[in-house]
C-alpha positions in Angstrom: 3.0 -56.2 35.1 5.7 -58.6 34.0 8.9 -56.6 34.2 10.8 -57.0 37.5 11.0 -54.1 40.0 14.7 -53.7 39.1 13.7 -52.4 35.7 13.5 -48.9 37.1 16.6 -49.0 39.2 18.9 -46.2 38.4 22.7 -46.7 38.5 23.9 -45.5 41.9 27.5 -46.5 42.1 28.5 -42.9 42.0 26.5 -42.3 45.2 27.7 -45.2 47.3 31.0 -46.9 48.0 31.1 -50.4 46.5 32.5 -51.9 49.6 29.6 -50.7 51.8 26.8 -53.3 52.3 23.6 -52.0 53.8 20.5 -53.9 54.7 17.3 -52.8 52.8 15.2 -50.1 54.5 11.5 -51.0 54.9 9.4 -48.2 53.5 6.4 -49.2 55.6 8.4 -48.8 58.8 9.7 -45.4 57.7 6.1 -44.2 57.0 4.9 -45.6 60.3 7.7 -43.8 62.2 7.0 -40.5 60.5 3.2 -40.7 60.9 3.7 -41.4 64.6 5.8 -38.3 64.9 3.5 -36.0 63.0 0.0 -37.3 63.9 -0.5 -35.5 67.2 0.2 -32.1 65.6 -1.9 -33.0 62.6 -4.9 -33.9 64.8 -4.3 -30.7 66.9 -4.5 -28.6 63.7 -7.7 -30.2 62.6 -9.3 -29.7 66.0 -8.7 -25.9 65.7 -11.3 -25.5 63.0 -15.1 -25.5 63.2 -16.4 -28.7 64.8 -18.5 -29.7 61.7 -15.7 -28.8 59.3 -13.3 -30.6 61.6 -15.5 -33.8 61.4 -15.4 -33.7 57.6 -11.6 -33.3 57.7 -11.3 -36.1 60.2 -13.5 -38.3 58.0 -11.2 -37.5 55.0 -8.2 -38.7 57.0 -10.1 -41.9 58.0 -10.2 -41.0 61.7 -14.0 -41.0 62.0 -17.2 -42.0 60.4 -20.0 -39.7 59.2 -21.4 -38.3 62.4 -18.1 -38.4 64.2 -17.9 -42.0 65.5 -14.3 -43.1 65.8 -12.9 -45.1 62.9 -9.7 -47.1 62.7 -8.3 -45.4 59.6 -4.7 -44.3 59.5 -5.1 -41.2 57.4 -3.5 -42.6 54.3 0.1 -43.5 53.7 1.6 -40.1 54.8 4.2 -40.0 52.0 4.4 -36.2 52.0 4.8 -35.9 55.8 7.5 -38.6 55.6 9.4 -36.6 53.0 9.3 -33.5 55.2 10.6 -35.4 58.2 13.3 -37.1 56.2 14.2 -33.8 54.5 15.1 -32.4 57.9 16.9 -35.5 59.1 18.9 -35.7 55.9 20.3 -32.3 56.6 21.3 -33.3 60.2 18.3 -31.8 62.0 15.9 -33.8 64.2 12.8 -34.9 62.5 10.6 -32.9 64.9 11.9 -29.7 63.4 10.0 -30.6 60.2 6.6 -31.3 62.0 5.0 -27.9 61.0 6.0 -28.5 57.4 4.8 -32.1 57.5 1.4 -31.0 58.9 1.1 -28.2 56.3 1.8 -30.5 53.3 -0.5 -33.2 54.6 -3.3 -30.7 55.1 -2.7 -29.3 51.5 -2.7 -32.8 50.1 -6.0 -33.6 51.8 -7.4 -30.3 50.6 -6.4 -31.1 47.0 -8.0 -34.6 47.2 -11.3 -33.2 48.5 -11.5 -30.8 45.5 -10.1 -33.3 43.0 -12.9 -35.8 44.0 -15.5 -33.1 43.3 -14.0 -32.1 39.9 -13.6 -35.7 38.8 -16.9 -36.9 40.2 -15.2 -39.7 42.1 -17.6 -41.3 44.6 -15.2 -43.4 46.6 -11.7 -43.1 48.1 -10.0 -45.7 50.2 -13.1 -47.9 49.9 -15.4 -45.3 51.5 -17.7 -42.6 50.1 -15.7 -39.4 49.3 -16.4 -36.4 51.4 -18.6 -34.7 48.8 -20.6 -37.9 48.5 -21.0 -38.3 52.2 -21.6 -34.7 53.2 -22.5 -32.8 50.0 -20.6 -30.8 47.5 -20.8 -27.4 49.3 -19.7 -28.8 52.7 -16.8 -30.7 51.0 -15.6 -27.5 49.3 -15.8 -25.7 52.7 -13.8 -28.5 54.4 -11.1 -28.2 51.7 -10.9 -24.5 52.1 -10.5 -24.9 55.9 -7.6 -27.4 55.4 -5.8 -25.0 53.1 -6.2 -22.2 55.7 -4.9 -24.4 58.5 -1.9 -25.3 56.4 -0.9 -21.7 55.9 -1.6 -20.9 59.5 0.6 -23.8 60.7 3.5 -22.8 58.5 3.3 -19.1 59.3 3.7 -19.8 63.0 6.8 -22.0 62.5 10.4 -20.8 62.6 11.3 -19.5 59.1 7.6 -19.0 58.7 7.7 -16.4 55.9 10.2 -18.4 53.8 8.2 -21.6 54.4 4.9 -20.0 53.3 6.6 -18.7 50.1 7.8 -22.3 49.4 4.3 -23.6 49.9 2.8 -20.8 47.8 5.0 -21.7 44.8 4.0 -25.4 45.1 0.3 -24.5 45.3 0.5 -22.3 42.2 2.1 -25.2 40.4 -0.4 -27.6 41.7 -3.2 -25.5 40.3 -1.5 -25.1 37.0 -1.0 -28.9 36.8 -4.7 -29.6 37.6 -5.8 -27.0 35.1 -3.7 -28.6 32.4 -4.9 -32.1 33.3 -8.5 -31.0 32.9 -7.8 -29.2 29.6 -6.1 -32.3 28.2 -9.4 -34.1 28.1 -10.7 -31.5 25.6 -7.9 -31.8 23.1 -7.7 -34.1 20.1 -5.7 -37.3 19.9 -3.8 -36.2 16.8 -3.0 -33.1 14.9 -1.3 -29.8 15.9 -3.5 -29.4 19.0 -2.7 -32.9 20.4 -1.1 -33.3 23.9 2.6 -34.0 23.5 4.7 -35.9 26.0 6.7 -32.8 27.1 3.4 -31.1 28.0 2.4 -34.2 30.0 5.8 -34.0 31.8 5.2 -30.4 32.8 1.7 -31.2 34.0 2.9 -34.2 36.1 5.7 -32.1 37.7 3.2 -29.4 38.7 0.2 -31.6 39.7 2.1 -34.3 41.5 5.8 -33.4 41.9 5.4 -29.8 43.2 3.9 -30.9 46.6 6.4 -33.8 46.9 9.3 -31.5 46.3 7.8 -28.9 48.6 7.5 -31.4 51.4 11.2 -32.5 51.3 12.3 -28.8 50.8 10.2 -27.6 53.8 11.8 -30.2 56.0 15.3 -29.1 55.0 14.3 -25.4 55.4 12.8 -25.9 58.8 15.9 -28.0 59.7 18.2 -25.0 59.0 19.6 -26.3 55.7 21.3 -23.8 53.2 19.4 -22.8 50.1 21.3 -25.1 47.8 20.2 -28.1 49.9 16.6 -26.9 50.0 16.6 -26.5 46.2 18.1 -30.0 45.7 15.5 -31.7 47.8 12.7 -29.8 46.0 14.2 -30.9 42.7 14.3 -34.5 43.8 10.7 -34.5 44.9 9.6 -33.0 41.6 11.3 -35.7 39.6 9.9 -38.3 42.0 6.4 -36.9 41.2 6.9 -37.3 37.4 8.2 -40.9 37.8 5.3 -41.7 40.1 2.8 -40.4 37.7 4.3 -42.2 34.7 4.3 -45.5 36.7 0.7 -44.9 37.7 -0.1 -44.6 34.0 1.6 -47.9 33.3 -0.3 -49.6 36.1 -3.5 -48.0 34.9 -3.2 -49.9 31.6 -1.2 -53.1 32.4 -1.3 -53.4 36.2 -2.6 -56.4 38.1 -6.0 -55.4 39.6 -5.2 -57.5 42.6 -2.2 -55.2 43.3 -3.5 -51.9 42.0 -7.1 -52.1 43.2 -8.1 -50.7 39.7 -10.0 -52.6 37.0 -7.8 -53.9 34.2 -7.3 -51.4 31.4 -9.2 -48.9 33.5 -7.4 -45.8 32.1 -8.1 -46.9 28.6 -11.8 -47.4 29.2 -11.9 -43.8 30.4 -9.8 -42.7 27.4 -7.3 -40.9 29.6 -4.3 -39.1 27.9 -1.6 -41.0 29.9 2.1 -41.1 29.0 2.1 -44.5 27.3 -0.8 -43.3 25.0 0.8 -40.0 24.2 4.2 -41.6 23.4 2.5 -44.1 21.1 0.7 -41.3 19.4 4.1 -39.8 18.5 4.9 -42.8 16.3 3.8 -43.9 12.7 1.0 -46.0 14.3 -0.7 -42.8 15.6 -3.4 -42.9 13.0 -4.5 -46.5 13.8 -4.3 -45.8 17.5 -6.3 -42.6 17.3 -9.0 -44.4 15.3 -9.2 -47.1 18.0 -9.3 -44.5 20.8 -12.2 -42.7 19.1 -14.1 -45.9 18.7 -15.7 -48.4 21.0 -12.7 -50.7 20.5 -11.9 -53.3 23.1 -9.4 -51.8 25.6 -7.2 -54.9 25.3 -6.8 -54.3 21.5 -5.9 -50.7 22.3 -3.4 -51.7 24.9 -1.7 -54.2 22.5 -1.4 -51.4 19.8 0.1 -49.0 22.4 2.7 -51.6 23.3 3.4 -52.4 19.6 4.0 -48.7 19.0 6.5 -48.5 21.9 4.3 -46.6 24.3 5.0 -49.0 27.2 8.7 -49.1 26.7 8.8 -45.3 26.3 7.0 -44.8 29.6 9.4 -47.1 31.4 12.4 -45.2 29.9 10.8 -41.9 31.1 10.3 -43.2 34.6 13.9 -44.5 34.7 15.1 -41.1 33.6 13.4 -39.3 36.5 14.5 -42.0 39.0 18.0 -41.2 37.9 17.3 -37.5 38.3 16.1 -38.1 41.9 19.4 -39.9 42.7 21.4 -37.1 41.0 19.7 -34.4 43.0 20.3 -36.3 46.3 24.0 -36.6 45.3 24.4 -32.9 44.5 24.5 -31.8 48.2 25.9 -33.2 51.4 23.3 -35.3 53.1 23.2 -37.7 56.0 23.4 -41.3 54.6 20.8 -42.9 56.9 17.9 -40.6 56.1 18.9 -40.7 52.4 18.6 -44.5 52.4 15.1 -44.0 53.9 14.3 -41.5 51.1 15.4 -44.2 48.6 13.1 -46.7 50.3 10.2 -44.3 49.6 11.4 -44.0 46.0 11.2 -47.8 45.7 7.8 -47.8 47.4 6.3 -45.1 45.1 7.9 -45.9 41.8 8.8 -49.5 41.6 5.3 -50.9 42.3 5.5 -54.4 40.8 6.9 -53.1 37.5 
């Protein structure tokens, strides 16, 4: 995309002293540090399940090949486990206090991906066959169920276990609601009273993507002994982060550089997905023309141009900026340790400002 990465930066003067100069924090180093802290406990949890199920789980994390031969995969970026660790550190606790929460959210994330791949019919993830494609649909469902059970078991055994499990349960209920809404969106018309509106999309994105991000940061704070107001603020920050991330993902799905995104140009338009830029454009006087193109075999480039002309692209950028600002406001609402907060901001940059 042509806009610079500063396009999404929210004003932060209220949150920092102008005289303070800090070196940028490298998000990759933050993720590496948190993965190193959490990985032994994550592996130990996976090893507690049935060997065959454990192999499928290990395959999903990139740790092994089909059949169990070791692989060099890292298990993904580990954003959610990093949010849990930083959630604890931001409240003044050691990162290790958050490890049970970090393991739980990583297991839940893996569980959701296994089931999402089945529902969406996706045959590849991280340049390898998905678990259902490699092992079969039934085994993949079983592996996902096992990861979910391990997540609950891990949290229940932690200090503040009952409160932590309740937090995770709320996030899981929201995740299911978001996934259900996302699936139902595909059956609704482009225009008319039954069309999907941007506010419905916003709720879906908060539930499907933001709930687990917020839960991760909140669990870290809870397990680190933070008061309820701090736990709630970090949950709120993660939920806004999820919406911003999803909207940016939609922008990249239409206008992103395939060399950066790994997705084909105009991929989301070819699949006729109801993404935020499309829904925003359908709320304008050009809705009729755009709906006609979407319902036809029109060239995706022509559709993308009309979405931009209708203001869909600029509306999506504005929406993402709004939620970036809401993340910053949530972090400023409660007393937090500045170092870990800067690392949280580095993850915000990493997730939301991806070459926009």
